[in-house]
C-alpha positions as protocol buffer text, in pm:
chain_id: "A"
residue {
  index: 1
  type: UNK
  ca { x: 10660 y: 4555 z: 24877 }
}
residue {
  index: 2
  type: UNK
  ca { x: 10859 y: 4492 z: 24551 }
}
residue {
  index: 3
  type: UNK
  ca { x: 11193 y: 4499 z: 24589 }
}
residue {
  index: 4
  type: UNK
  ca { x: 11467 y: 4456 z: 24324 }
}
residue {
  index: 5
  type: UNK
  ca { x: 11811 y: 4628 z: 24220 }
}
residue {
  index: 6
  type: UNK
  ca { x: 11958 y: 4720 z: 23885 }
}
residue {
  index: 7
  type: UNK
  ca { x: 11873 y: 4918 z: 23571 }
}
residue {
  index: 8
  type: UNK
  ca { x: 11891 y: 4778 z: 23215 }
}
residue {
  index: 9
  type: UNK
  ca { x: 12240 y: 4892 z: 23180 }
}
residue {
  index: 10
  type: UNK
  ca { x: 12388 y: 4603 z: 23426 }
}
residue {
  index: 11
  type: UNK
  ca { x: 12727 y: 4724 z: 23387 }
}
residue {
  index: 12
  type: UNK
  ca { x: 12656 y: 4960 z: 23698 }
}
residue {
  index: 13
  type: UNK
  ca { x: 12498 y: 4735 z: 23906 }
}
residue {
  index: 14
  type: UNK
  ca { x: 12636 y: 4547 z: 24231 }
}
residue {
  index: 15
  type: UNK
  ca { x: 12629 y: 4170 z: 24247 }
}
residue {
  index: 16
  type: UNK
  ca { x: 12348 y: 4176 z: 24514 }
}
residue {
  index: 17
  type: UNK
  ca { x: 12133 y: 4343 z: 24274 }
}
residue {
  index: 18
  type: UNK
  ca { x: 12075 y: 4014 z: 24067 }
}
residue {
  index: 19
  type: UNK
  ca { x: 11968 y: 3797 z: 24392 }
}
residue {
  index: 20
  type: UNK
  ca { x: 12271 y: 3819 z: 24603 }
}
residue {
  index: 21
  type: UNK
  ca { x: 12566 y: 3597 z: 24622 }
}
residue {
  index: 22
  type: UNK
  ca { x: 12356 y: 3317 z: 24767 }
}
residue {
  index: 23
  type: UNK
  ca { x: 12623 y: 3266 z: 25087 }
}
residue {
  index: 24
  type: UNK
  ca { x: 12911 y: 3046 z: 25084 }
}
residue {
  index: 25
  type: UNK
  ca { x: 12766 y: 2744 z: 24886 }
}
residue {
  index: 26
  type: UNK
  ca { x: 13072 y: 2546 z: 24895 }
}
residue {
  index: 27
  type: UNK
  ca { x: 13114 y: 2337 z: 24569 }
}
residue {
  index: 28
  type: UNK
  ca { x: 12787 y: 2388 z: 24450 }
}
residue {
  index: 29
  type: UNK
  ca { x: 12839 y: 2766 z: 24362 }
}
residue {
  index: 30
  type: UNK
  ca { x: 12585 y: 3041 z: 24387 }
}
residue {
  index: 31
  type: UNK
  ca { x: 12260 y: 2949 z: 24440 }
}
residue {
  index: 32
  type: UNK
  ca { x: 12109 y: 3273 z: 24477 }
}
residue {
  index: 33
  type: UNK
  ca { x: 12238 y: 3454 z: 24159 }
}
residue {
  index: 34
  type: UNK
  ca { x: 12084 y: 3140 z: 23948 }
}
residue {
  index: 35
  type: UNK
  ca { x: 11766 y: 3192 z: 24106 }
}
residue {
  index: 36
  type: UNK
  ca { x: 11722 y: 2870 z: 24289 }
}
residue {
  index: 37
  type: UNK
  ca { x: 11651 y: 2775 z: 24649 }
}
residue {
  index: 38
  type: UNK
  ca { x: 11839 y: 2552 z: 24858 }
}
residue {
  index: 39
  type: UNK
  ca { x: 11697 y: 2229 z: 24965 }
}
residue {
  index: 40
  type: UNK
  ca { x: 12008 y: 2090 z: 25162 }
}
residue {
  index: 41
  type: UNK
  ca { x: 12087 y: 2351 z: 25435 }
}
residue {
  index: 42
  type: UNK
  ca { x: 12402 y: 2532 z: 25262 }
}
residue {
  index: 43
  type: UNK
  ca { x: 12553 y: 2272 z: 25053 }
}
residue {
  index: 44
  type: UNK
  ca { x: 12505 y: 2453 z: 24693 }
}
residue {
  index: 45
  type: UNK
  ca { x: 12269 y: 2217 z: 24562 }
}
residue {
  index: 46
  type: UNK
  ca { x: 12019 y: 2421 z: 24356 }
}
residue {
  index: 47
  type: UNK
  ca { x: 11619 y: 2302 z: 24356 }
}
residue {
  index: 48
  type: UNK
  ca { x: 11288 y: 2331 z: 24553 }
}
residue {
  index: 49
  type: UNK
  ca { x: 11186 y: 2190 z: 24860 }
}
residue {
  index: 50
  type: UNK
  ca { x: 11005 y: 1881 z: 24806 }
}
residue {
  index: 51
  type: UNK
  ca { x: 10963 y: 1516 z: 24721 }
}
residue {
  index: 52
  type: UNK
  ca { x: 11030 y: 1369 z: 24378 }
}
residue {
  index: 53
  type: UNK
  ca { x: 10770 y: 1440 z: 24099 }
}
residue {
  index: 54
  type: UNK
  ca { x: 10534 y: 1144 z: 24018 }
}
residue {
  index: 55
  type: UNK
  ca { x: 10374 y: 1321 z: 23713 }
}
residue {
  index: 56
  type: UNK
  ca { x: 10471 y: 1083 z: 23421 }
}
residue {
  index: 57
  type: UNK
  ca { x: 10485 y: 1269 z: 23084 }
}
residue {
  index: 58
  type: UNK
  ca { x: 10500 y: 980 z: 22910 }
}
residue {
  index: 59
  type: UNK
  ca { x: 10162 y: 872 z: 23060 }
}
residue {
  index: 60
  type: UNK
  ca { x: 9801 y: 994 z: 22884 }
}
residue {
  index: 61
  type: UNK
  ca { x: 9657 y: 1286 z: 23094 }
}
residue {
  index: 62
  type: UNK
  ca { x: 9378 y: 1320 z: 22857 }
}
residue {
  index: 63
  type: UNK
  ca { x: 9053 y: 1436 z: 23065 }
}
residue {
  index: 64
  type: UNK
  ca { x: 8716 y: 1395 z: 22959 }
}
residue {
  index: 65
  type: UNK
  ca { x: 8490 y: 1678 z: 22926 }
}
residue {
  index: 66
  type: UNK
  ca { x: 8142 y: 1597 z: 23047 }
}
residue {
  index: 67
  type: UNK
  ca { x: 7833 y: 1710 z: 22842 }
}
residue {
  index: 68
  type: UNK
  ca { x: 7713 y: 2064 z: 22950 }
}
residue {
  index: 69
  type: UNK
  ca { x: 7368 y: 2113 z: 23101 }
}
residue {
  index: 70
  type: UNK
  ca { x: 7311 y: 2449 z: 22883 }
}
residue {
  index: 71
  type: UNK
  ca { x: 7140 y: 2377 z: 22541 }
}
residue {
  index: 72
  type: UNK
  ca { x: 7411 y: 2536 z: 22320 }
}
residue {
  index: 73
  type: UNK
  ca { x: 7704 y: 2451 z: 22511 }
}
residue {
  index: 74
  type: UNK
  ca { x: 7575 y: 2073 z: 22468 }
}
residue {
  index: 75
  type: UNK
  ca { x: 7523 y: 2155 z: 22106 }
}
residue {
  index: 76
  type: UNK
  ca { x: 7893 y: 2281 z: 22047 }
}
residue {
  index: 77
  type: UNK
  ca { x: 8006 y: 1988 z: 22261 }
}
residue {
  index: 78
  type: UNK
  ca { x: 7808 y: 1749 z: 22036 }
}
residue {
  index: 79
  type: UNK
  ca { x: 7938 y: 1883 z: 21736 }
}
residue {
  index: 80
  type: UNK
  ca { x: 8291 y: 1851 z: 21844 }
}
residue {
  index: 81
  type: UNK
  ca { x: 8263 y: 1524 z: 21946 }
}
residue {
  index: 82
  type: UNK
  ca { x: 8119 y: 1397 z: 21631 }
}
residue {
  index: 83
  type: UNK
  ca { x: 8409 y: 1557 z: 21465 }
}
residue {
  index: 84
  type: UNK
  ca { x: 8645 y: 1376 z: 21674 }
}
residue {
  index: 85
  type: UNK
  ca { x: 8504 y: 1047 z: 21606 }
}
residue {
  index: 86
  type: UNK
  ca { x: 8519 y: 1085 z: 21256 }
}
residue {
  index: 87
  type: UNK
  ca { x: 8880 y: 1199 z: 21312 }
}
residue {
  index: 88
  type: UNK
  ca { x: 8921 y: 831 z: 21513 }
}
residue {
  index: 89
  type: UNK
  ca { x: 8783 y: 639 z: 21260 }
}
residue {
  index: 90
  type: UNK
  ca { x: 9012 y: 747 z: 20989 }
}
residue {
  index: 91
  type: UNK
  ca { x: 9296 y: 693 z: 21238 }
}
residue {
  index: 92
  type: UNK
  ca { x: 9403 y: 1063 z: 21214 }
}
residue {
  index: 93
  type: UNK
  ca { x: 9403 y: 1109 z: 21629 }
}
residue {
  index: 94
  type: UNK
  ca { x: 9722 y: 955 z: 21731 }
}
residue {
  index: 95
  type: UNK
  ca { x: 9943 y: 923 z: 21421 }
}
residue {
  index: 96
  type: UNK
  ca { x: 9873 y: 1255 z: 21180 }
}
residue {
  index: 97
  type: UNK
  ca { x: 9919 y: 1527 z: 21464 }
}
residue {
  index: 98
  type: UNK
  ca { x: 9579 y: 1644 z: 21449 }
}
residue {
  index: 99
  type: UNK
  ca { x: 9574 y: 1639 z: 21821 }
}
residue {
  index: 100
  type: UNK
  ca { x: 9835 y: 1741 z: 22034 }
}
residue {
  index: 101
  type: UNK
  ca { x: 9967 y: 1577 z: 22345 }
}
residue {
  index: 102
  type: UNK
  ca { x: 9829 y: 1267 z: 22341 }
}
residue {
  index: 103
  type: UNK
  ca { x: 10166 y: 1062 z: 22378 }
}
residue {
  index: 104
  type: UNK
  ca { x: 10062 y: 741 z: 22577 }
}
residue {
  index: 105
  type: UNK
  ca { x: 9700 y: 760 z: 22506 }
}
residue {
  index: 106
  type: UNK
  ca { x: 9477 y: 510 z: 22379 }
}
residue {
  index: 107
  type: UNK
  ca { x: 9241 y: 610 z: 22106 }
}
residue {
  index: 108
  type: UNK
  ca { x: 8958 y: 636 z: 22330 }
}
residue {
  index: 109
  type: UNK
  ca { x: 9175 y: 869 z: 22550 }
}
residue {
  index: 110
  type: UNK
  ca { x: 9298 y: 1048 z: 22215 }
}
residue {
  index: 111
  type: UNK
  ca { x: 8937 y: 1110 z: 22139 }
}
residue {
  index: 112
  type: UNK
  ca { x: 8881 y: 1281 z: 22472 }
}
residue {
  index: 113
  type: UNK
  ca { x: 9184 y: 1506 z: 22418 }
}
residue {
  index: 114
  type: UNK
  ca { x: 9046 y: 1586 z: 22058 }
}
residue {
  index: 115
  type: UNK
  ca { x: 8699 y: 1699 z: 22219 }
}
residue {
  index: 116
  type: UNK
  ca { x: 8870 y: 1905 z: 22482 }
}
residue {
  index: 117
  type: UNK
  ca { x: 9116 y: 2112 z: 22237 }
}
residue {
  index: 118
  type: UNK
  ca { x: 8831 y: 2182 z: 21977 }
}
residue {
  index: 119
  type: UNK
  ca { x: 8617 y: 2337 z: 22248 }
}
residue {
  index: 120
  type: UNK
  ca { x: 8910 y: 2519 z: 22409 }
}
residue {
  index: 121
  type: UNK
  ca { x: 8994 y: 2681 z: 22058 }
}
residue {
  index: 122
  type: UNK
  ca { x: 8604 y: 2741 z: 22011 }
}
residue {
  index: 123
  type: UNK
  ca { x: 8613 y: 2939 z: 22318 }
}
residue {
  index: 124
  type: UNK
  ca { x: 8942 y: 3150 z: 22265 }
}
residue {
  index: 125
  type: UNK
  ca { x: 8884 y: 3229 z: 21923 }
}
residue {
  index: 126
  type: UNK
  ca { x: 8503 y: 3219 z: 21801 }
}
residue {
  index: 127
  type: UNK
  ca { x: 8326 y: 3531 z: 21804 }
}
residue {
  index: 128
  type: UNK
  ca { x: 7924 y: 3507 z: 21799 }
}
residue {
  index: 129
  type: UNK
  ca { x: 7918 y: 3631 z: 21470 }
}
residue {
  index: 130
  type: UNK
  ca { x: 8142 y: 3322 z: 21366 }
}
residue {
  index: 131
  type: UNK
  ca { x: 7906 y: 3043 z: 21552 }
}
residue {
  index: 132
  type: UNK
  ca { x: 7733 y: 2972 z: 21217 }
}
residue {
  index: 133
  type: UNK
  ca { x: 8006 y: 2942 z: 21010 }
}
residue {
  index: 134
  type: UNK
  ca { x: 8214 y: 2744 z: 21298 }
}
residue {
  index: 135
  type: UNK
  ca { x: 7936 y: 2499 z: 21305 }
}
residue {
  index: 136
  type: UNK
  ca { x: 7886 y: 2408 z: 20944 }
}
residue {
  index: 137
  type: UNK
  ca { x: 8279 y: 2402 z: 20900 }
}
residue {
  index: 138
  type: UNK
  ca { x: 8306 y: 2119 z: 21158 }
}
residue {
  index: 139
  type: UNK
  ca { x: 7979 y: 1964 z: 21059 }
}
residue {
  index: 140
  type: UNK
  ca { x: 8128 y: 1895 z: 20689 }
}
residue {
  index: 141
  type: UNK
  ca { x: 8465 y: 1812 z: 20867 }
}
residue {
  index: 142
  type: UNK
  ca { x: 8285 y: 1511 z: 21026 }
}
residue {
  index: 143
  type: UNK
  ca { x: 8165 y: 1381 z: 20742 }
}
residue {
  index: 144
  type: UNK
  ca { x: 8436 y: 1440 z: 20526 }
}
residue {
  index: 145
  type: UNK
  ca { x: 8703 y: 1160 z: 20390 }
}
residue {
  index: 146
  type: UNK
  ca { x: 9056 y: 1274 z: 20519 }
}
residue {
  index: 147
  type: UNK
  ca { x: 9392 y: 1173 z: 20283 }
}
residue {
  index: 148
  type: UNK
  ca { x: 9669 y: 992 z: 20470 }
}
residue {
  index: 149
  type: UNK
  ca { x: 9925 y: 1019 z: 20588 }
}
residue {
  index: 150
  type: UNK
  ca { x: 9856 y: 1353 z: 20771 }
}
residue {
  index: 151
  type: UNK
  ca { x: 9483 y: 1384 z: 20705 }
}
residue {
  index: 152
  type: UNK
  ca { x: 9465 y: 1677 z: 20510 }
}
residue {
  index: 153
  type: UNK
  ca { x: 9641 y: 1851 z: 20748 }
}
residue {
  index: 154
  type: UNK
  ca { x: 9336 y: 1911 z: 20979 }
}
residue {
  index: 155
  type: UNK
  ca { x: 9330 y: 1925 z: 21328 }
}
residue {
  index: 156
  type: UNK
  ca { x: 9165 y: 2085 z: 21659 }
}
residue {
  index: 157
  type: UNK
  ca { x: 9280 y: 2432 z: 21571 }
}
residue {
  index: 158
  type: UNK
  ca { x: 9064 y: 2440 z: 21220 }
}
residue {
  index: 159
  type: UNK
  ca { x: 8989 y: 2479 z: 20958 }
}
residue {
  index: 160
  type: UNK
  ca { x: 8810 y: 2136 z: 21009 }
}
residue {
  index: 161
  type: UNK
  ca { x: 8685 y: 2004 z: 20694 }
}
residue {
  index: 162
  type: UNK
  ca { x: 8859 y: 1803 z: 20392 }
}
residue {
  index: 163
  type: UNK
  ca { x: 9028 y: 2055 z: 20139 }
}
residue {
  index: 164
  type: UNK
  ca { x: 8844 y: 1887 z: 19852 }
}
residue {
  index: 165
  type: UNK
  ca { x: 8489 y: 1854 z: 20008 }
}
residue {
  index: 166
  type: UNK
  ca { x: 8464 y: 2134 z: 20250 }
}
residue {
  index: 167
  type: UNK
  ca { x: 8681 y: 2432 z: 20074 }
}
residue {
  index: 168
  type: UNK
  ca { x: 8382 y: 2641 z: 20052 }
}
residue {
  index: 169
  type: UNK
  ca { x: 8299 y: 2613 z: 20455 }
}
residue {
  index: 170
  type: UNK
  ca { x: 8662 y: 2620 z: 20534 }
}
residue {
  index: 171
  type: UNK
  ca { x: 8716 y: 2950 z: 20383 }
}
residue {
  index: 172
  type: UNK
  ca { x: 8419 y: 3077 z: 20525 }
}
residue {
  index: 173
  type: UNK
  ca { x: 8515 y: 3021 z: 20873 }
}
residue {
  index: 174
  type: UNK
  ca { x: 8867 y: 3128 z: 20812 }
}
residue {
  index: 175
  type: UNK
  ca { x: 8725 y: 3470 z: 20676 }
}
residue {
  index: 176
  type: UNK
  ca { x: 8499 y: 3502 z: 20934 }
}
residue {
  index: 177
  type: UNK
  ca { x: 8779 y: 3429 z: 21227 }
}
residue {
  index: 178
  type: UNK
  ca { x: 8994 y: 3657 z: 21046 }
}
residue {
  index: 179
  type: UNK
  ca { x: 8713 y: 3959 z: 21045 }
}
residue {
  index: 180
  type: UNK
  ca { x: 8560 y: 3906 z: 21385 }
}
residue {
  index: 181
  type: UNK
  ca { x: 8813 y: 3866 z: 21632 }
}
residue {
  index: 182
  type: UNK
  ca { x: 8674 y: 3792 z: 21978 }
}
residue {
  index: 183
  type: UNK
  ca { x: 8926 y: 4055 z: 22114 }
}
residue {
  index: 184
  type: UNK
  ca { x: 8841 y: 4415 z: 22168 }
}
residue {
  index: 185
  type: UNK
  ca { x: 9102 y: 4693 z: 22132 }
}
residue {
  index: 186
  type: UNK
  ca { x: 9099 y: 4988 z: 22382 }
}
residue {
  index: 187
  type: UNK
  ca { x: 9291 y: 5299 z: 22330 }
}
residue {
  index: 188
  type: UNK
  ca { x: 9334 y: 5515 z: 22639 }
}
residue {
  index: 189
  type: UNK
  ca { x: 9566 y: 5816 z: 22733 }
}
residue {
  index: 190
  type: UNK
  ca { x: 9840 y: 5591 z: 22834 }
}
residue {
  index: 191
  type: UNK
  ca { x: 9821 y: 5257 z: 22590 }
}
residue {
  index: 192
  type: UNK
  ca { x: 9640 y: 5036 z: 22381 }
}
residue {
  index: 193
  type: UNK
  ca { x: 9487 y: 4706 z: 22551 }
}
residue {
  index: 194
  type: UNK
  ca { x: 9324 y: 4410 z: 22431 }
}
residue {
  index: 195
  type: UNK
  ca { x: 9074 y: 4190 z: 22620 }
}
residue {
  index: 196
  type: UNK
  ca { x: 8805 y: 3914 z: 22510 }
}
residue {
  index: 197
  type: UNK
  ca { x: 8457 y: 4009 z: 22450 }
}
residue {
  index: 198
  type: UNK
  ca { x: 8193 y: 3913 z: 22710 }
}
residue {
  index: 199
  type: UNK
  ca { x: 8007 y: 3708 z: 22489 }
}
residue {
  index: 200
  type: UNK
  ca { x: 8342 y: 3473 z: 22509 }
}
residue {
  index: 201
  type: UNK
  ca { x: 8451 y: 3533 z: 22846 }
}
residue {
  index: 202
  type: UNK
  ca { x: 8195 y: 3637 z: 23149 }
}
residue {
  index: 203
  type: UNK
  ca { x: 8324 y: 3532 z: 23455 }
}
residue {
  index: 204
  type: UNK
  ca { x: 8697 y: 3610 z: 23388 }
}
residue {
  index: 205
  type: UNK
  ca { x: 8908 y: 3845 z: 23145 }
}
residue {
  index: 206
  type: UNK
  ca { x: 9261 y: 3928 z: 23061 }
}
residue {
  index: 207
  type: UNK
  ca { x: 9352 y: 4241 z: 22978 }
}
residue {
  index: 208
  type: UNK
  ca { x: 9707 y: 4302 z: 22772 }
}
residue {
  index: 209
  type: UNK
  ca { x: 9872 y: 4622 z: 22702 }
}
residue {
  index: 210
  type: UNK
  ca { x: 10174 y: 4670 z: 22509 }
}
residue {
  index: 211
  type: UNK
  ca { x: 10434 y: 4933 z: 22650 }
}
residue {
  index: 212
  type: UNK
  ca { x: 10713 y: 4949 z: 22385 }
}
residue {
  index: 213
  type: UNK
  ca { x: 10949 y: 4663 z: 22469 }
}
residue {
  index: 214
  type: UNK
  ca { x: 10740 y: 4585 z: 22814 }
}
residue {
  index: 215
  type: UNK
  ca { x: 10416 y: 4464 z: 22870 }
}
residue {
  index: 216
  type: UNK
  ca { x: 10138 y: 4463 z: 23151 }
}
residue {
  index: 217
  type: UNK
  ca { x: 9851 y: 4241 z: 23195 }
}
residue {
  index: 218
  type: UNK
  ca { x: 9528 y: 4257 z: 23450 }
}
residue {
  index: 219
  type: UNK
  ca { x: 9375 y: 3949 z: 23562 }
}
residue {
  index: 220
  type: UNK
  ca { x: 9045 y: 3986 z: 23655 }
}
residue {
  index: 221
  type: UNK
  ca { x: 8768 y: 3756 z: 23803 }
}
residue {
  index: 222
  type: UNK
  ca { x: 8438 y: 3768 z: 23950 }
}
residue {
  index: 223
  type: UNK
  ca { x: 8062 y: 3639 z: 23914 }
}
residue {
  index: 224
  type: UNK
  ca { x: 7873 y: 3737 z: 23605 }
}
residue {
  index: 225
  type: UNK
  ca { x: 7706 y: 4077 z: 23650 }
}
residue {
  index: 226
  type: UNK
  ca { x: 7915 y: 4176 z: 23954 }
}
residue {
  index: 227
  type: UNK
  ca { x: 8216 y: 4357 z: 24001 }
}
residue {
  index: 228
  type: UNK
  ca { x: 8571 y: 4188 z: 23929 }
}
residue {
  index: 229
  type: UNK
  ca { x: 8873 y: 4191 z: 24124 }
}
residue {
  index: 230
  type: UNK
  ca { x: 9214 y: 4241 z: 23921 }
}
residue {
  index: 231
  type: UNK
  ca { x: 9562 y: 4158 z: 23977 }
}
residue {
  index: 232
  type: UNK
  ca { x: 9835 y: 4346 z: 23774 }
}
residue {
  index: 233
  type: UNK
  ca { x: 10139 y: 4188 z: 23609 }
}
residue {
  index: 234
  type: UNK
  ca { x: 10429 y: 4374 z: 23424 }
}
residue {
  index: 235
  type: UNK
  ca { x: 10616 y: 4131 z: 23178 }
}
residue {
  index: 236
  type: UNK
  ca { x: 10449 y: 3849 z: 23356 }
}
residue {
  index: 237
  type: UNK
  ca { x: 10572 y: 3898 z: 23703 }
}
residue {
  index: 238
  type: UNK
  ca { x: 10308 y: 3982 z: 23987 }
}
residue {
  index: 239
  type: UNK
  ca { x: 10322 y: 4344 z: 24124 }
}
residue {
  index: 240
  type: UNK
  ca { x: 10201 y: 4361 z: 24453 }
}
residue {
  index: 241
  type: UNK
  ca { x: 9963 y: 4669 z: 24529 }
}
residue {
  index: 242
  type: UNK
  ca { x: 9894 y: 4832 z: 24836 }
}
residue {
  index: 243
  type: UNK
  ca { x: 9537 y: 4858 z: 24755 }
}
residue {
  index: 244
  type: UNK
  ca { x: 9290 y: 4566 z: 24598 }
}
residue {
  index: 245
  type: UNK
  ca { x: 9152 y: 4646 z: 24228 }
}
residue {
  index: 246
  type: UNK
  ca { x: 8813 y: 4619 z: 24158 }
}
residue {
  index: 247
  type: UNK
  ca { x: 8648 y: 4700 z: 23839 }
}
residue {
  index: 248
  type: UNK
  ca { x: 8294 y: 4639 z: 23733 }
}
residue {
  index: 249
  type: UNK
  ca { x: 8361 y: 4424 z: 23441 }
}
residue {
  index: 250
  type: UNK
  ca { x: 8595 y: 4340 z: 23172 }
}
residue {
  index: 251
  type: UNK
  ca { x: 8567 y: 4657 z: 22960 }
}
residue {
  index: 252
  type: UNK
  ca { x: 8598 y: 4889 z: 23251 }
}
residue {
  index: 253
  type: UNK
  ca { x: 8921 y: 4705 z: 23351 }
}
residue {
  index: 254
  type: UNK
  ca { x: 9043 y: 4746 z: 22954 }
}
residue {
  index: 255
  type: UNK
  ca { x: 8977 y: 5135 z: 22993 }
}
residue {
  index: 256
  type: UNK
  ca { x: 9140 y: 5183 z: 23309 }
}
residue {
  index: 257
  type: UNK
  ca { x: 9442 y: 4986 z: 23185 }
}
residue {
  index: 258
  type: UNK
  ca { x: 9441 y: 5202 z: 22890 }
}
residue {
  index: 259
  type: UNK
  ca { x: 9458 y: 5518 z: 23102 }
}
residue {
  index: 260
  type: UNK
  ca { x: 9714 y: 5376 z: 23325 }
}
residue {
  index: 261
  type: UNK
  ca { x: 9610 y: 5142 z: 23594 }
}
residue {
  index: 262
  type: UNK
  ca { x: 9890 y: 4882 z: 23630 }
}
residue {
  index: 263
  type: UNK
  ca { x: 10046 y: 5032 z: 23304 }
}
residue {
  index: 264
  type: UNK
  ca { x: 10130 y: 5356 z: 23480 }
}
residue {
  index: 265
  type: UNK
  ca { x: 10352 y: 5194 z: 23749 }
}
residue {
  index: 266
  type: UNK
  ca { x: 10648 y: 5208 z: 23480 }
}
residue {
  index: 267
  type: UNK
  ca { x: 10652 y: 5567 z: 23471 }
}
residue {
  index: 268
  type: UNK
  ca { x: 10792 y: 5550 z: 23804 }
}
residue {
  index: 269
  type: UNK
  ca { x: 11098 y: 5328 z: 23846 }
}
residue {
  index: 270
  type: UNK
  ca { x: 11378 y: 5426 z: 24092 }
}
residue {
  index: 271
  type: UNK
  ca { x: 11679 y: 5233 z: 24261 }
}
residue {
  index: 272
  type: UNK
  ca { x: 11802 y: 5323 z: 24570 }
}
residue {
  index: 273
  type: UNK
  ca { x: 11994 y: 5184 z: 24894 }
}
residue {
  index: 274
  type: UNK
  ca { x: 11745 y: 4987 z: 25146 }
}
residue {
  index: 275
  type: UNK
  ca { x: 11976 y: 4905 z: 25433 }
}
residue {
  index: 276
  type: UNK
  ca { x: 12307 y: 4912 z: 25248 }
}
residue {
  index: 277
  type: UNK
  ca { x: 12159 y: 4683 z: 24977 }
}
residue {
  index: 278
  type: UNK
  ca { x: 12041 y: 4796 z: 24630 }
}
residue {
  index: 279
  type: UNK
  ca { x: 11685 y: 4804 z: 24596 }
}
residue {
  index: 280
  type: UNK
  ca { x: 11440 y: 4894 z: 24329 }
}
residue {
  index: 281
  type: UNK
  ca { x: 11079 y: 5021 z: 24301 }
}
residue {
  index: 282
  type: UNK
  ca { x: 10801 y: 5088 z: 24059 }
}
residue {
  index: 283
  type: UNK
  ca { x: 10535 y: 5281 z: 24203 }
}
residue {
  index: 284
  type: UNK
  ca { x: 10244 y: 5532 z: 24130 }
}
residue {
  index: 285
  type: UNK
  ca { x: 10373 y: 5844 z: 24377 }
}
residue {
  index: 286
  type: UNK
  ca { x: 10000 y: 5948 z: 24421 }
}
residue {
  index: 287
  type: UNK
  ca { x: 9941 y: 5631 z: 24604 }
}
residue {
  index: 288
  type: UNK
  ca { x: 10209 y: 5700 z: 24846 }
}
residue {
  index: 289
  type: UNK
  ca { x: 10105 y: 6104 z: 24878 }
}
residue {
  index: 290
  type: UNK
  ca { x: 10385 y: 6244 z: 24671 }
}
residue {
  index: 291
  type: UNK
  ca { x: 10284 y: 6474 z: 24369 }
}
residue {
  index: 292
  type: UNK
  ca { x: 10581 y: 6331 z: 24148 }
}
residue {
  index: 293
  type: UNK
  ca { x: 10817 y: 6061 z: 24091 }
}
residue {
  index: 294
  type: UNK
  ca { x: 11116 y: 6300 z: 24139 }
}
residue {
  index: 295
  type: UNK
  ca { x: 10953 y: 6396 z: 24473 }
}
residue {
  index: 296
  type: UNK
  ca { x: 10929 y: 6024 z: 24594 }
}
residue {
  index: 297
  type: UNK
  ca { x: 11291 y: 5933 z: 24433 }
}
residue {
  index: 298
  type: UNK
  ca { x: 11464 y: 6230 z: 24635 }
}
residue {
  index: 299
  type: UNK
  ca { x: 11293 y: 6100 z: 24973 }
}
residue {
  index: 300
  type: UNK
  ca { x: 11461 y: 5767 z: 24861 }
}
residue {
  index: 301
  type: UNK
  ca { x: 11796 y: 5933 z: 24782 }
}
residue {
  index: 302
  type: UNK
  ca { x: 11767 y: 5738 z: 24467 }
}
residue {
  index: 303
  type: UNK
  ca { x: 11795 y: 5770 z: 24099 }
}
residue {
  index: 304
  type: UNK
  ca { x: 11538 y: 5710 z: 23821 }
}
residue {
  index: 305
  type: UNK
  ca { x: 11559 y: 5365 z: 23577 }
}
residue {
  index: 306
  type: UNK
  ca { x: 11370 y: 5283 z: 23296 }
}
residue {
  index: 307
  type: UNK
  ca { x: 11245 y: 4923 z: 23469 }
}
residue {
  index: 308
  type: UNK
  ca { x: 11341 y: 4761 z: 23802 }
}
residue {
  index: 309
  type: UNK
  ca { x: 11495 y: 4405 z: 23697 }
}
residue {
  index: 310
  type: UNK
  ca { x: 11248 y: 4199 z: 23856 }
}
residue {
  index: 311
  type: UNK
  ca { x: 10991 y: 4324 z: 23630 }
}
residue {
  index: 312
  type: UNK
  ca { x: 11223 y: 4255 z: 23295 }
}
residue {
  index: 313
  type: UNK
  ca { x: 11099 y: 4007 z: 23057 }
}
residue {
  index: 314
  type: UNK
  ca { x: 11293 y: 3670 z: 23141 }
}
residue {
  index: 315
  type: UNK
  ca { x: 11306 y: 3539 z: 22819 }
}
residue {
  index: 316
  type: UNK
  ca { x: 11678 y: 3477 z: 22697 }
}
residue {
  index: 317
  type: UNK
  ca { x: 11626 y: 3241 z: 22397 }
}
residue {
  index: 318
  type: UNK
  ca { x: 11544 y: 2920 z: 22577 }
}
residue {
  index: 319
  type: UNK
  ca { x: 11853 y: 2770 z: 22392 }
}
residue {
  index: 320
  type: UNK
  ca { x: 11810 y: 2449 z: 22169 }
}
residue {
  index: 321
  type: UNK
  ca { x: 11839 y: 2083 z: 22247 }
}
residue {
  index: 322
  type: UNK
  ca { x: 12064 y: 1902 z: 22185 }
}
residue {
  index: 323
  type: UNK
  ca { x: 12286 y: 2186 z: 22269 }
}
residue {
  index: 324
  type: UNK
  ca { x: 12423 y: 2336 z: 21941 }
}
residue {
  index: 325
  type: UNK
  ca { x: 12161 y: 2256 z: 21734 }
}
residue {
  index: 326
  type: UNK
  ca { x: 12018 y: 2606 z: 21680 }
}
residue {
  index: 327
  type: UNK
  ca { x: 12070 y: 2717 z: 21325 }
}
residue {
  index: 328
  type: UNK
  ca { x: 12320 y: 3021 z: 21309 }
}
């Protein structure tokens, strides 16, 4: 089960709560506190066990999307390809920034990257209500003449037409995307959650719920028309449950999450000593036979906290490169 060990107020937490002192790492310092793993038997070097990576970021990694067998998907694929061919003809694929992540790609490879990105954006953002305006806009874009050097700012995220010749189609696309989001909002007794509608995602779904400064997710998958199994995350961290989570569909998962499934684990977080080491859990007491968090905390001889540190968001700002280049 999940173990962790400090409150949001880190001033009263023992050093072991942040991952331990890592043992005597010699000149390499504290391996455990940095979150790394030793690969040299205790010299203090931090890193992952394994060979050197051979994936080269300076090589092209575009993967062609094969033509789908479904007629509607095949038409979408054809429209995306025709549009990307038009961008390539006008030298908009490699130099204008219209297509992302095409370092090292040839023009033909950049075309494949363009098709993949256009279809992904369509999948993620275009609801059934906006399908017609998407088709009209991208078809207009395929017949556009784009201005240099930035090709009128078009790209794989849309709108797709030239600002001069496709202004009406561009506006219709933008308006429809804004009005008909593919995300469905579900409010419950505990939280408000979002998920993508079945018209966009029938096999898998991601339910997201905002809990003040924290967030919860249910990632569910399963064949269309059959129950789905879900996994729970808090602030991006996987929460190990004593029971599997099954739902009938994505709407069911969102409704249960809004009523406390996964999200409710943050209602009962407590720290305690486990074999003289600081530990922390966020649990649903009823799953362990307790009628309250206080009862479960009392058995552990612990104390309530807002959240276990292992479930806190990891984002520390990221920093800038080169160092010191961030704006004040």
